[in-house]
C-alpha angles and dihedrals in degrees: 000000000000092000090072093049117109117254115259118249134204133235116265113284121272088246089081090054089047090054090051090050090049091051090050089052092048092050090050090049092049090050091050091047091051092053092047093049092048092049093046094048091046090055091050093043094057092071095054136071138189121008094356090055091048090051090051089049089051090050091051090049093048095048092043091050093049094047091047091050092050090048092051091050092051092047090050091050090047092051090050091052092047090051092048091048091051092049091048091051091051090051092047092049091050092048092047091051090050092050092048092048092048094047090050088055094244094122146347 
């Protein structure tokens, strides 16, 4: 009764995995950029005192906060994609098992 067996399906495309890899690369780049900005501003900051130094501190805090926020958003999106990919694989594995069972004549 192979005509009543479900159609086989494939794993999610490699494009999802490519997106996850691209997000990982972007997170690493943001992290590197954050470290570079902090180091550069720290070097500049050393030569100043008073209100100029406080403004530089504020600039460091602002840039660090923005870069951290972007990093958090990317990590969240990556985690969502990884979860979706995992769920899709579970569904594909279950469907594949059902197709194999049906084709073997062990069920409908």
